[in-house]
C-alpha atoms as a printed R data frame, in Angstrom:
    type eleno elety resid chain resno       x       y       z
1   ATOM     1    CA   MET     A     1 -11.403 -18.105 -12.312
2   ATOM     2    CA   SER     A     2 -14.235 -16.024 -13.605
3   ATOM     3    CA   GLU     A     3 -17.406 -16.841 -15.669
4   ATOM     4    CA   THR     A     4 -17.763 -14.938 -18.871
5   ATOM     5    CA   ARG     A     5 -20.913 -16.605 -20.093
6   ATOM     6    CA   GLN     A     6 -23.595 -14.170 -21.525
7   ATOM     7    CA   ARG     A     7 -26.942 -13.725 -19.940
8   ATOM     8    CA   THR     A     8 -29.532 -16.188 -21.034
9   ATOM     9    CA   GLY     A     9 -32.704 -14.780 -19.189
10  ATOM    10    CA   PRO     A    10 -34.065 -11.570 -18.314
11  ATOM    11    CA   ASP     A    11 -33.626 -11.737 -14.579
12  ATOM    12    CA   ASP     A    12 -29.694 -11.442 -14.361
13  ATOM    13    CA   ASP     A    13 -29.851 -11.010 -10.531
14  ATOM    14    CA   ALA     A    14 -31.427 -14.434  -9.947
15  ATOM    15    CA   PRO     A    15 -29.653 -17.071  -8.129
16  ATOM    16    CA   GLY     A    16 -27.380 -18.945 -10.480
17  ATOM    17    CA   ALA     A    17 -27.472 -16.027 -12.940
18  ATOM    18    CA   ARG     A    18 -24.537 -16.072 -15.342
19  ATOM    19    CA   THR     A    19 -24.216 -12.378 -15.459
20  ATOM    20    CA   VAL     A    20 -25.263  -9.620 -13.137
21  ATOM    21    CA   ARG     A    21 -26.676  -6.575 -15.006
22  ATOM    22    CA   GLY     A    22 -25.187  -8.043 -18.195
23  ATOM    23    CA   CYS     A    23 -21.768  -8.380 -16.596
24  ATOM    24    CA   PRO     A    24 -19.893 -11.465 -16.270
25  ATOM    25    CA   VAL     A    25 -19.456 -12.802 -12.843
26  ATOM    26    CA   SER     A    26 -16.036 -13.481 -11.102
27  ATOM    27    CA   HIS     A    27 -15.943 -16.104  -8.284
28  ATOM    28    CA   THR     A    28 -12.305 -15.373  -7.682
29  ATOM    29    CA   GLU     A    29 -11.201 -14.920  -4.014
30  ATOM    30    CA   TYR     A    30  -8.610 -12.283  -3.893
31  ATOM    31    CA   GLY     A    31  -8.280 -12.425   0.019
32  ATOM    32    CA   GLU     A    32  -6.675 -15.764   0.194
33  ATOM    33    CA   ASP     A    33  -2.911 -16.519   0.271
34  ATOM    34    CA   SER     A    34  -1.238 -17.912  -2.797
35  ATOM    35    CA   GLU     A    35   2.012 -18.911  -4.411
36  ATOM    36    CA   LEU     A    36   4.111 -15.884  -5.171
37  ATOM    37    CA   TYR     A    37   2.635 -13.727  -8.014
38  ATOM    38    CA   GLY     A    38  -0.522 -15.917  -7.975
39  ATOM    39    CA   HIS     A    39  -2.640 -12.829  -7.458
40  ATOM    40    CA   TYR     A    40  -1.213 -11.033 -10.495
41  ATOM    41    CA   ALA     A    41  -1.761 -14.043 -12.717
42  ATOM    42    CA   LEU     A    42  -5.646 -14.143 -11.797
43  ATOM    43    CA   LEU     A    43  -5.948 -10.400 -12.063
44  ATOM    44    CA   ASP     A    44  -4.240 -10.263 -15.449
45  ATOM    45    CA   ALA     A    45  -6.536 -13.069 -16.758
46  ATOM    46    CA   GLU     A    46  -9.628 -11.332 -15.641
47  ATOM    47    CA   ARG     A    47  -8.758  -8.147 -17.028
48  ATOM    48    CA   GLU     A    48  -8.136  -9.602 -20.553
49  ATOM    49    CA   ALA     A    49 -11.467 -11.767 -20.299
50  ATOM    50    CA   ALA     A    50 -13.755  -8.808 -19.955
51  ATOM    51    CA   ARG     A    51 -13.621  -4.992 -19.319
52  ATOM    52    CA   PHE     A    52 -15.634  -5.444 -16.104
53  ATOM    53    CA   HIS     A    53 -16.658  -8.129 -13.744
54  ATOM    54    CA   PHE     A    54 -18.932  -8.445 -10.897
55  ATOM    55    CA   ASN     A    55 -17.311 -10.428  -8.082
56  ATOM    56    CA   ASP     A    56 -19.676 -12.202  -5.722
57  ATOM    57    CA   THR     A    57 -17.369 -13.353  -2.966
58  ATOM    58    CA   ARG     A    58 -18.611 -10.945  -0.490
59  ATOM    59    CA   PRO     A    59 -21.957 -10.468   0.661
60  ATOM    60    CA   ARG     A    60 -22.321  -6.955  -1.116
61  ATOM    61    CA   GLY     A    61 -20.432  -8.067  -4.151
62  ATOM    62    CA   PHE     A    62 -18.470  -5.612  -6.139
63  ATOM    63    CA   TRP     A    63 -17.864  -4.336  -9.627
64  ATOM    64    CA   MET     A    64 -14.301  -4.691 -10.839
65  ATOM    65    CA   LEU     A    65 -12.764  -2.027 -12.879
66  ATOM    66    CA   GLN     A    66  -9.626  -3.597 -14.244
67  ATOM    67    CA   ARG     A    67  -8.049  -1.574 -17.266
68  ATOM    68    CA   TYR     A    68  -5.936   1.425 -16.836
69  ATOM    69    CA   ASP     A    69  -8.117   4.120 -18.231
70  ATOM    70    CA   ASP     A    70 -11.168   2.850 -16.359
71  ATOM    71    CA   VAL     A    71  -9.370   2.835 -13.080
72  ATOM    72    CA   LEU     A    72  -7.855   6.179 -13.497
73  ATOM    73    CA   GLU     A    73 -11.177   7.636 -14.202
74  ATOM    74    CA   GLY     A    74 -12.591   5.906 -11.175
75  ATOM    75    CA   PHE     A    75 -10.110   7.446  -8.939
76  ATOM    76    CA   GLN     A    76 -10.955  10.838 -10.409
77  ATOM    77    CA   ASN     A    77 -14.627  10.261 -10.019
78  ATOM    78    CA   HIS     A    78 -14.249  11.058  -6.312
79  ATOM    79    CA   ALA     A    79 -17.360  13.430  -6.013
80  ATOM    80    CA   VAL     A    80 -19.686  10.421  -6.904
81  ATOM    81    CA   TRP     A    81 -17.536   7.414  -5.761
82  ATOM    82    CA   THR     A    82 -16.746   8.033  -2.242
83  ATOM    83    CA   THR     A    83 -14.406   6.368   0.420
84  ATOM    84    CA   ARG     A    84 -17.445   5.397   2.494
85  ATOM    85    CA   VAL     A    85 -15.955   2.040   1.266
86  ATOM    86    CA   ARG     A    86 -12.297   2.027   1.327
87  ATOM    87    CA   SER     A    87 -11.773  -1.590   0.180
88  ATOM    88    CA   ALA     A    88 -14.025  -3.648  -1.977
89  ATOM    89    CA   LEU     A    89 -12.800  -6.812  -0.144
90  ATOM    90    CA   ASN     A    90 -13.613  -5.338   3.389
91  ATOM    91    CA   PRO     A    91 -16.414  -2.865   2.582
92  ATOM    92    CA   GLU     A    92 -17.446  -2.353   6.222
93  ATOM    93    CA   PRO     A    93 -16.023   0.753   7.882
94  ATOM    94    CA   GLY     A    94 -13.811  -1.345  10.511
95  ATOM    95    CA   ILE     A    95 -10.947   0.859  12.061
96  ATOM    96    CA   ALA     A    96 -11.204   4.527  11.520
97  ATOM    97    CA   LEU     A    97  -8.619   6.167   9.285
98  ATOM    98    CA   LEU     A    98  -7.831   9.778   8.757
99  ATOM    99    CA   PRO     A    99  -7.880  11.483   6.203
100 ATOM   100    CA   GLN     A   100  -9.059   8.529   4.223
101 ATOM   101    CA   ASP     A   101 -12.480   8.498   5.746
102 ATOM   102    CA   LEU     A   102 -13.152  12.066   4.832
103 ATOM   103    CA   ASN     A   103 -14.475  13.240   1.274
104 ATOM   104    CA   GLY     A   104 -14.662  16.554  -0.385
105 ATOM   105    CA   LYS     A   105 -13.856  19.746   1.589
106 ATOM   106    CA   GLU     A   106 -13.369  17.904   4.881
107 ATOM   107    CA   HIS     A   107 -10.820  15.781   3.278
108 ATOM   108    CA   ALA     A   108  -9.059  18.587   1.567
109 ATOM   109    CA   LYS     A   109  -8.740  20.603   4.835
110 ATOM   110    CA   LEU     A   110  -7.107  17.797   6.914
111 ATOM   111    CA   ARG     A   111  -4.803  17.082   3.940
112 ATOM   112    CA   ARG     A   112  -3.577  20.643   4.264
113 ATOM   113    CA   VAL     A   113  -2.647  20.119   7.632
114 ATOM   114    CA   LEU     A   114  -0.540  17.017   6.789
115 ATOM   115    CA   ASN     A   115   0.758  17.651   3.281
116 ATOM   116    CA   PRO     A   116   3.812  19.901   4.466
117 ATOM   117    CA   PHE     A   117   5.340  16.799   6.244
118 ATOM   118    CA   PHE     A   118   5.122  14.711   3.273
119 ATOM   119    CA   SER     A   119   5.963  17.268   0.488
120 ATOM   120    CA   PRO     A   120   9.262  16.449  -1.651
121 ATOM   121    CA   ALA     A   121  11.123  19.256   0.329
122 ATOM   122    CA   ALA     A   122  10.178  17.648   3.511
123 ATOM   123    CA   VAL     A   123  11.189  14.246   2.434
124 ATOM   124    CA   ARG     A   124  14.419  15.524   1.338
125 ATOM   125    CA   ARG     A   125  15.090  16.707   4.758
126 ATOM   126    CA   MET     A   126  14.689  13.080   5.988
127 ATOM   127    CA   GLU     A   127  17.248  11.875   3.495
128 ATOM   128    CA   PRO     A   128  20.391  11.826   5.715
129 ATOM   129    CA   LEU     A   129  18.392   9.919   8.451
130 ATOM   130    CA   ALA     A   130  17.083   7.578   5.816
131 ATOM   131    CA   HIS     A   131  20.601   6.727   4.637
132 ATOM   132    CA   ARG     A   132  22.106   6.647   8.010
133 ATOM   133    CA   ARG     A   133  19.556   4.213   9.455
134 ATOM   134    CA   CYS     A   134  19.447   1.957   6.469
135 ATOM   135    CA   VAL     A   135  23.564   1.677   6.692
136 ATOM   136    CA   GLU     A   136  23.060   0.622  10.274
137 ATOM   137    CA   LEU     A   137  20.625  -2.074   9.678
138 ATOM   138    CA   VAL     A   138  22.515  -3.408   6.748
139 ATOM   139    CA   GLU     A   139  25.810  -3.485   8.709
140 ATOM   140    CA   GLU     A   140  23.793  -5.297  11.487
141 ATOM   141    CA   VAL     A   141  22.794  -8.134   9.271
142 ATOM   142    CA   ARG     A   142  25.798  -8.280   6.888
143 ATOM   143    CA   PRO     A   143  28.229 -10.217   9.093
144 ATOM   144    CA   LYS     A   144  25.578 -12.986   9.552
145 ATOM   145    CA   GLY     A   145  25.785 -14.149   5.852
146 ATOM   146    CA   GLY     A   146  21.985 -14.366   5.733
147 ATOM   147    CA   CYS     A   147  18.605 -13.020   7.080
148 ATOM   148    CA   ASP     A   148  14.960 -13.204   6.699
149 ATOM   149    CA   PHE     A   149  14.894 -10.100   4.781
150 ATOM   150    CA   VAL     A   150  11.252  -9.355   5.664
151 ATOM   151    CA   ALA     A   151  11.349  -9.586   9.372
152 ATOM   152    CA   GLU     A   152  14.921  -8.680   9.999
153 ATOM   153    CA   PHE     A   153  15.217  -5.624   7.734
154 ATOM   154    CA   ALA     A   154  12.235  -4.700   5.484
155 ATOM   155    CA   ILE     A   155   9.882  -3.929   8.465
156 ATOM   156    CA   ARG     A   156  12.396  -2.486  10.760
157 ATOM   157    CA   TYR     A   157  13.579   0.180   8.411
158 ATOM   158    CA   PRO     A   158  10.169   1.912   7.738
159 ATOM   159    CA   THR     A   159   9.277   1.582  11.459
160 ATOM   160    CA   ASP     A   160  12.368   3.566  12.467
161 ATOM   161    CA   LEU     A   161  11.630   6.276   9.926
162 ATOM   162    CA   PHE     A   162   7.975   6.469  10.906
163 ATOM   163    CA   LEU     A   163   8.825   7.148  14.508
164 ATOM   164    CA   SER     A   164  11.267   9.713  13.373
165 ATOM   165    CA   LEU     A   165   8.739  11.405  11.176
166 ATOM   166    CA   LEU     A   166   6.397  11.967  14.146
167 ATOM   167    CA   GLY     A   167   9.303  13.075  16.192
168 ATOM   168    CA   LEU     A   168   9.363  10.149  18.531
169 ATOM   169    CA   PRO     A   169  12.386   8.099  19.578
170 ATOM   170    CA   VAL     A   170  13.808   5.728  16.908
171 ATOM   171    CA   ALA     A   171  14.823   3.466  19.967
172 ATOM   172    CA   ASP     A   172  11.164   2.952  20.705
173 ATOM   173    CA   GLY     A   173  10.834   0.678  17.776
174 ATOM   174    CA   GLU     A   174  12.065  -2.065  20.026
175 ATOM   175    CA   PHE     A   175   8.599  -2.319  21.562
176 ATOM   176    CA   PHE     A   176   6.596  -0.583  18.909
177 ATOM   177    CA   LEU     A   177   7.385  -3.118  16.187
178 ATOM   178    CA   PRO     A   178   6.119  -6.002  17.808
179 ATOM   179    CA   TRP     A   179   2.917  -4.036  18.531
180 ATOM   180    CA   SER     A   180   2.605  -3.052  14.867
181 ATOM   181    CA   GLU     A   181   3.186  -6.564  13.640
182 ATOM   182    CA   THR     A   182   0.551  -8.090  15.953
183 ATOM   183    CA   LEU     A   183  -1.902  -5.730  14.826
184 ATOM   184    CA   PHE     A   184  -1.220  -6.168  10.973
185 ATOM   185    CA   ALA     A   185  -1.533  -9.817  11.712
186 ATOM   186    CA   GLY     A   186  -4.926  -9.355  13.168
187 ATOM   187    CA   PHE     A   187  -6.203  -7.863  10.034
188 ATOM   188    CA   PHE     A   188  -5.299 -11.105   8.166
189 ATOM   189    CA   GLY     A   189  -6.570 -13.796  10.260
190 ATOM   190    CA   GLY     A   190  -4.385 -13.398  13.242
191 ATOM   191    CA   ASP     A   191  -5.463 -13.564  16.890
192 ATOM   192    CA   PRO     A   192  -8.059 -10.891  17.293
193 ATOM   193    CA   GLU     A   193  -7.646 -10.507  21.191
194 ATOM   194    CA   ALA     A   194  -3.778  -9.978  20.650
195 ATOM   195    CA   ALA     A   195  -4.463  -7.584  17.889
196 ATOM   196    CA   ALA     A   196  -6.864  -5.697  20.003
197 ATOM   197    CA   GLU     A   197  -4.288  -5.427  22.957
198 ATOM   198    CA   ALA     A   198  -1.675  -4.238  20.468
199 ATOM   199    CA   ARG     A   199  -3.973  -1.646  19.234
200 ATOM   200    CA   ARG     A   200  -4.618  -0.257  22.660
201 ATOM   201    CA   ASN     A   201  -0.867  -0.282  23.290
202 ATOM   202    CA   ILE     A   202  -0.152   1.657  20.231
203 ATOM   203    CA   LEU     A   203  -2.952   4.225  21.071
204 ATOM   204    CA   GLU     A   204  -1.728   4.632  24.603
205 ATOM   205    CA   TYR     A   205   1.730   5.186  23.231
206 ATOM   206    CA   PHE     A   206   0.449   7.957  20.759
207 ATOM   207    CA   ASP     A   207  -1.732   9.324  23.454
208 ATOM   208    CA   ARG     A   208   1.314   9.886  25.958
209 ATOM   209    CA   ALA     A   209   3.310  11.502  22.969
210 ATOM   210    CA   VAL     A   210   0.377  14.075  22.237
211 ATOM   211    CA   ASN     A   211   0.025  14.853  25.883
212 ATOM   212    CA   GLU     A   212   3.676  15.394  26.193
213 ATOM   213    CA   ARG     A   213   3.621  17.891  23.036
214 ATOM   214    CA   ARG     A   214   0.670  19.708  24.701
215 ATOM   215    CA   ALA     A   215   2.802  20.177  27.757
216 ATOM   216    CA   ALA     A   216   6.086  21.055  25.903
217 ATOM   217    CA   PRO     A   217   5.461  21.816  22.339
218 ATOM   218    CA   ARG     A   218   8.397  21.392  19.827
219 ATOM   219    CA   ASP     A   219   8.964  23.239  16.401
220 ATOM   220    CA   PRO     A   220   5.755  22.533  14.456
221 ATOM   221    CA   ALA     A   221   7.643  22.697  11.160
222 ATOM   222    CA   GLU     A   222   9.859  19.729  12.254
223 ATOM   223    CA   ASP     A   223   7.541  17.769  14.658
224 ATOM   224    CA   MET     A   224   4.349  16.263  13.288
225 ATOM   225    CA   VAL     A   225   2.762  15.601  16.687
226 ATOM   226    CA   THR     A   226   3.261  19.194  17.576
227 ATOM   227    CA   ARG     A   227   1.839  20.308  14.411
228 ATOM   228    CA   LEU     A   228  -1.340  18.156  14.892
229 ATOM   229    CA   VAL     A   229  -1.704  19.518  18.466
230 ATOM   230    CA   GLN     A   230  -1.486  23.091  17.097
231 ATOM   231    CA   ALA     A   231  -3.297  22.730  13.911
232 ATOM   232    CA   ARG     A   232  -6.621  24.516  13.365
233 ATOM   233    CA   ILE     A   233  -9.412  23.623  10.936
234 ATOM   234    CA   ASP     A   234 -12.108  26.145  10.594
235 ATOM   235    CA   GLY     A   235 -10.734  27.769  13.796
236 ATOM   236    CA   GLU     A   236 -11.071  24.527  15.749
237 ATOM   237    CA   PRO     A   237  -8.258  22.342  17.136
238 ATOM   238    CA   LEU     A   238  -8.259  18.650  16.167
239 ATOM   239    CA   SER     A   239  -9.676  16.522  18.835
240 ATOM   240    CA   GLN     A   240  -7.340  14.187  20.768
241 ATOM   241    CA   GLU     A   241  -9.112  11.191  19.171
242 ATOM   242    CA   ASP     A   242  -8.665  12.460  15.648
243 ATOM   243    CA   ILE     A   243  -4.942  13.141  16.373
244 ATOM   244    CA   LEU     A   244  -4.563   9.520  17.523
245 ATOM   245    CA   THR     A   245  -6.365   8.211  14.482
246 ATOM   246    CA   VAL     A   246  -4.105  10.225  12.217
247 ATOM   247    CA   CYS     A   247  -1.024   8.822  13.931
248 ATOM   248    CA   MET     A   248  -2.641   5.238  13.717
249 ATOM   249    CA   THR     A   249  -3.381   5.783   9.987
250 ATOM   250    CA   LEU     A   250   0.187   6.952   9.137
251 ATOM   251    CA   MET     A   251   1.496   3.785  10.822
252 ATOM   252    CA   LEU     A   252  -1.012   1.475   9.018
253 ATOM   253    CA   ALA     A   253  -0.393   3.090   5.530
254 ATOM   254    CA   GLY     A   254   3.301   3.243   5.690
255 ATOM   255    CA   LEU     A   255   4.902   0.213   7.401
256 ATOM   256    CA   ASP     A   256   3.370  -2.762   5.904
257 ATOM   257    CA   THR     A   257   3.397  -1.419   2.411
258 ATOM   258    CA   THR     A   258   7.093  -0.693   2.491
259 ATOM   259    CA   ARG     A   259   7.992  -3.906   3.907
260 ATOM   260    CA   SER     A   260   5.884  -5.582   1.055
261 ATOM   261    CA   ALA     A   261   7.589  -3.446  -1.601
262 ATOM   262    CA   LEU     A   262  10.970  -4.366  -0.464
263 ATOM   263    CA   GLY     A   263  10.070  -8.002  -0.311
264 ATOM   264    CA   PHE     A   264   9.004  -8.059  -3.963
265 ATOM   265    CA   ILE     A   265  11.833  -5.875  -5.226
266 ATOM   266    CA   PHE     A   266  14.595  -8.095  -3.620
267 ATOM   267    CA   THR     A   267  13.013 -11.229  -4.714
268 ATOM   268    CA   HIS     A   268  13.101  -9.916  -8.236
269 ATOM   269    CA   LEU     A   269  16.770  -8.775  -7.948
270 ATOM   270    CA   ALA     A   270  17.869 -12.063  -6.393
271 ATOM   271    CA   ARG     A   271  16.309 -14.018  -9.462
272 ATOM   272    CA   HIS     A   272  17.430 -11.324 -12.071
273 ATOM   273    CA   GLU     A   273  21.065 -10.902 -11.946
274 ATOM   274    CA   GLU     A   274  21.085  -8.550 -14.931
275 ATOM   275    CA   ASP     A   275  18.885  -6.000 -13.334
276 ATOM   276    CA   ARG     A   276  20.721  -6.150 -10.043
277 ATOM   277    CA   ARG     A   277  24.155  -5.729 -11.779
278 ATOM   278    CA   ARG     A   278  22.800  -2.660 -13.406
279 ATOM   279    CA   ILE     A   279  21.711  -1.104 -10.320
280 ATOM   280    CA   ILE     A   280  24.978  -2.061  -8.569
281 ATOM   281    CA   ALA     A   281  26.917  -0.269 -11.419
282 ATOM   282    CA   GLU     A   282  24.714   2.770 -11.850
283 ATOM   283    CA   PRO     A   283  23.199   3.421  -8.239
284 ATOM   284    CA   GLU     A   284  21.815   6.806  -9.556
285 ATOM   285    CA   LEU     A   285  19.168   4.442 -11.437
286 ATOM   286    CA   ALA     A   286  17.584   3.730  -8.153
287 ATOM   287    CA   PRO     A   287  14.519   6.116  -8.395
288 ATOM   288    CA   ALA     A   288  13.764   4.865 -11.947
289 ATOM   289    CA   ALA     A   289  14.058   1.366 -10.807
290 ATOM   290    CA   VAL     A   290  11.739   1.945  -7.856
291 ATOM   291    CA   GLU     A   291   9.148   3.428 -10.134
292 ATOM   292    CA   GLU     A   292   9.180   0.295 -12.613
293 ATOM   293    CA   PHE     A   293   9.126  -1.949  -9.522
294 ATOM   294    CA   LEU     A   294   6.091  -0.097  -8.214
295 ATOM   295    CA   ARG     A   295   4.265  -0.514 -11.541
296 ATOM   296    CA   MET     A   296   5.300  -4.075 -11.851
297 ATOM   297    CA   TYR     A   297   4.528  -5.232  -8.366
298 ATOM   298    CA   PRO     A   298   1.880  -3.164  -6.989
299 ATOM   299    CA   LEU     A   299   0.958  -4.377  -3.412
300 ATOM   300    CA   VAL     A   300  -2.206  -2.609  -2.762
301 ATOM   301    CA   ILE     A   301  -4.041  -4.510  -5.505
302 ATOM   302    CA   GLN     A   302  -7.421  -2.501  -5.275
303 ATOM   303    CA   ALA     A   303  -9.165   0.411  -3.605
304 ATOM   304    CA   GLY     A   304 -12.727   0.430  -2.798
305 ATOM   305    CA   ARG     A   305 -15.367   3.092  -3.376
306 ATOM   306    CA   GLU     A   306 -19.102   3.337  -2.707
307 ATOM   307    CA   VAL     A   307 -21.501   4.739  -5.548
308 ATOM   308    CA   GLN     A   308 -23.526   7.736  -4.272
309 ATOM   309    CA   GLU     A   309 -25.953   8.075  -7.167
310 ATOM   310    CA   PRO     A   310 -26.917   5.910 -10.092
311 ATOM   311    CA   GLN     A   311 -24.632   6.169 -13.208
312 ATOM   312    CA   ASP     A   312 -23.813   4.509 -16.391
313 ATOM   313    CA   PHE     A   313 -20.060   3.904 -16.461
314 ATOM   314    CA   HIS     A   314 -19.144   3.008 -20.144
315 ATOM   315    CA   GLY     A   315 -22.081   0.684 -20.446
316 ATOM   316    CA   LEU     A   316 -21.823  -0.596 -16.701
317 ATOM   317    CA   PRO     A   317 -25.029   0.241 -14.969
318 ATOM   318    CA   LEU     A   318 -24.253   1.377 -11.305
319 ATOM   319    CA   GLU     A   319 -26.819   2.047  -8.576
320 ATOM   320    CA   LYS     A   320 -26.630   4.086  -5.359
321 ATOM   321    CA   GLY     A   321 -24.786   1.956  -2.752
322 ATOM   322    CA   ASP     A   322 -22.704  -0.247  -5.074
323 ATOM   323    CA   VAL     A   323 -19.278  -1.224  -4.283
324 ATOM   324    CA   VAL     A   324 -16.554  -0.562  -6.879
325 ATOM   325    CA   TRP     A   325 -13.195  -2.183  -7.048
326 ATOM   326    CA   LEU     A   326 -10.473  -0.005  -8.537
327 ATOM   327    CA   GLY     A   327  -7.929  -2.403  -9.767
328 ATOM   328    CA   ILE     A   328  -4.690  -0.818  -9.137
329 ATOM   329    CA   ALA     A   329  -2.687  -4.148  -9.987
330 ATOM   330    CA   SER     A   330  -4.701  -4.853 -13.098
331 ATOM   331    CA   ALA     A   331  -4.158  -1.199 -14.374
332 ATOM   332    CA   ASN     A   332  -0.502  -1.228 -13.582
333 ATOM   333    CA   ARG     A   333  -0.131  -4.346 -15.503
334 ATOM   334    CA   ASP     A   334  -2.452  -3.481 -18.400
335 ATOM   335    CA   PRO     A   335  -0.645  -3.805 -21.801
336 ATOM   336    CA   ARG     A   336  -2.819  -1.108 -23.369
337 ATOM   337    CA   LYS     A   337  -0.975   1.274 -21.119
338 ATOM   338    CA   PHE     A   338   2.310  -0.382 -20.428
339 ATOM   339    CA   PRO     A   339   3.428  -2.567 -23.419
340 ATOM   340    CA   ASP     A   340   5.132  -5.778 -22.324
341 ATOM   341    CA   PRO     A   341   4.156  -5.421 -18.662
342 ATOM   342    CA   ASP     A   342   5.766  -8.544 -17.304
343 ATOM   343    CA   ARG     A   343   9.158  -7.232 -18.065
344 ATOM   344    CA   PHE     A   344  11.159  -4.992 -15.949
345 ATOM   345    CA   ILE     A   345  12.166  -2.140 -18.137
346 ATOM   346    CA   LEU     A   346  14.414   0.595 -16.785
347 ATOM   347    CA   GLY     A   347  13.401   3.940 -18.393
348 ATOM   348    CA   ARG     A   348  10.081   2.655 -19.473
349 ATOM   349    CA   GLU     A   349   8.090   5.476 -21.185
350 ATOM   350    CA   GLY     A   350   5.240   6.935 -18.861
351 ATOM   351    CA   VAL     A   351   6.295   4.679 -15.904
352 ATOM   352    CA   ASN     A   352   5.481   7.468 -13.396
353 ATOM   353    CA   GLN     A   353   2.049   7.374 -14.607
354 ATOM   354    CA   ASN     A   354   1.527   4.115 -12.568
355 ATOM   355    CA   LEU     A   355  -1.290   3.913 -10.067
356 ATOM   356    CA   ALA     A   356   0.464   2.215  -7.248
357 ATOM   357    CA   PHE     A   357  -0.278   5.134  -5.157
358 ATOM   358    CA   GLY     A   358  -3.814   5.764  -6.415
359 ATOM   359    CA   ALA     A   359  -4.823   9.022  -8.200
360 ATOM   360    CA   GLY     A   360  -7.129  11.980  -7.436
361 ATOM   361    CA   PRO     A   361  -7.414  13.777  -4.264
362 ATOM   362    CA   HIS     A   362  -7.075  10.532  -2.168
363 ATOM   363    CA   ARG     A   363  -3.578   9.883  -3.818
364 ATOM   364    CA   CYS     A   364  -1.301   8.242  -1.179
365 ATOM   365    CA   LEU     A   365  -0.053  11.012   1.297
366 ATOM   366    CA   GLY     A   366   3.198   9.188   1.841
367 ATOM   367    CA   MET     A   367   4.244   8.478  -1.707
368 ATOM   368    CA   HIS     A   368   7.372  10.691  -1.880
369 ATOM   369    CA   LEU     A   369   8.608   9.150   1.579
370 ATOM   370    CA   ALA     A   370   7.907   5.746   0.259
371 ATOM   371    CA   ARG     A   371   9.963   6.343  -3.046
372 ATOM   372    CA   LEU     A   372  12.759   7.735  -1.016
373 ATOM   373    CA   GLU     A   373  12.835   4.772   1.416
374 ATOM   374    CA   LEU     A   374  12.932   2.234  -1.345
375 ATOM   375    CA   ALA     A   375  15.635   4.107  -3.336
376 ATOM   376    CA   VAL     A   376  17.866   4.504  -0.346
377 ATOM   377    CA   VAL     A   377  17.580   0.815   0.358
378 ATOM   378    CA   LEU     A   378  18.529  -0.119  -3.229
379 ATOM   379    CA   ARG     A   379  21.555   2.233  -2.990
380 ATOM   380    CA   GLU     A   380  22.874   1.296   0.474
381 ATOM   381    CA   TRP     A   381  22.241  -2.516   0.480
382 ATOM   382    CA   HIS     A   382  23.822  -3.092  -2.853
383 ATOM   383    CA   ALA     A   383  26.824  -1.032  -1.911
384 ATOM   384    CA   ARG     A   384  27.458  -3.538   0.948
385 ATOM   385    CA   ILE     A   385  25.848  -6.791  -0.094
386 ATOM   386    CA   PRO     A   386  25.877  -6.761  -3.859
387 ATOM   387    CA   ASP     A   387  25.402 -10.564  -4.357
388 ATOM   388    CA   TYR     A   388  22.766 -12.562  -2.589
389 ATOM   389    CA   ARG     A   389  20.327 -15.326  -3.149
390 ATOM   390    CA   ILE     A   390  17.175 -16.817  -2.129
391 ATOM   391    CA   ARG     A   391  17.878 -19.869   0.323
392 ATOM   392    CA   PRO     A   392  17.108 -22.979  -1.649
393 ATOM   393    CA   GLY     A   393  14.195 -25.118  -0.803
394 ATOM   394    CA   VAL     A   394  11.847 -22.479   0.911
395 ATOM   395    CA   PRO     A   395   8.641 -21.854  -0.858
396 ATOM   396    CA   LEU     A   396   7.757 -18.313  -1.522
397 ATOM   397    CA   THR     A   397   4.130 -17.187  -0.981
398 ATOM   398    CA   GLU     A   398   2.166 -14.055  -0.618
399 ATOM   399    CA   ARG     A   399  -0.601 -13.028   1.464
400 ATOM   400    CA   GLY     A   400  -3.958 -12.187  -0.003
401 ATOM   401    CA   GLY     A   401  -6.003  -8.867   0.309
402 ATOM   402    CA   GLN     A   402  -2.804  -6.635   0.375
403 ATOM   403    CA   LEU     A   403  -0.078  -8.413  -0.846
404 ATOM   404    CA   THR     A   404   2.989  -9.020   1.232
405 ATOM   405    CA   MET     A   405   5.585 -11.836   1.454
406 ATOM   406    CA   PRO     A   406   5.495 -13.561   4.908
407 ATOM   407    CA   THR     A   407   9.222 -14.508   4.544
408 ATOM   408    CA   LEU     A   408  12.177 -13.902   2.239
409 ATOM   409    CA   PRO     A   409  15.181 -15.872   3.404
410 ATOM   410    CA   LEU     A   410  18.372 -14.494   1.570
411 ATOM   411    CA   GLU     A   411  22.005 -15.547   2.159
412 ATOM   412    CA   TRP     A   412  25.332 -14.152   0.847
413 ATOM   413    CA   GLU     A   413  28.972 -14.874   1.249
414 ATOM   414    CA   VAL     A   414  30.830 -13.279   4.043
């Protein structure tokens, strides 16, 4: 856990110092796997121990903002705290992401190209497909009397919708899904050579799709790849590399997170029959339930930012080049904002102010689609498999860094 002792000498940056710039030091490693909900317990404890911490588990270290008002302000401080660091846990640039890597006007210009495909109206157009594909997948597993919900449903569903969003064949999920899974695994300790090969395969797949649209464009109002090919920013087309990066970014941002959310949601509902019964009886409550689940079980526990100029942030002295941790999970479970935060409360006042999707200009592009996907699954699954349980004797764990459950074995009567 964290150290909260006060500074005892003038050189608070010296080895063995108990504080850094007067701030208590955390040695907590948030990139490690743990038992289910282990990361939330650590984050809750540190948020209540001190307003800010300096975490020393990375060579650069990072300053942790943990309470709702501070995290929200941090997201809105985008002019000075930029996405030159996207993750406090992995501050080096790594794989390129667009539009996340851009800031200011350049970021806004690319978002304007992408926003129409993720607007509420665009997402509503996808709703019939979302319901149809969800029903197909539920009916595929229902006769089996059980499944690994994470592997057999929760990742397949968003993959199929992602391909449809880009205007690509849903049937391609048969080979696309193993590639994406191998790539995700590489980010969290998997085989780096296999991940590199998967990345090459994915980029080659996107490259073929882009070239096909150049040769035979479709309706840019309905086909995202065509829109990316035909888009102009300041009169110039997007480069092939940038289009491929956008496609890769949308995949990385949308698949693992939706899979993760579904795992935590269905774990909760398997363990809390009263909440499940209410959703079964009142399926129209699905959107409200999704919002409270997103607040209660935020999967992206933090976003990183890099400070561009010295600043005093409510008594926390920051210097140019400092890494800041914007604690999404801590903020969403902050009792100052959300009383009784460990309870699932349908209709919670102000729940839509949760920060699961971030805030400010970099707020998650796909948040409306994610909400739709989760609400559709709540409706369609429970209409067909209302009663289920977690298979006894299987320990449930969560991956560190960006939370997900490696497995969730569910079973039900057939």
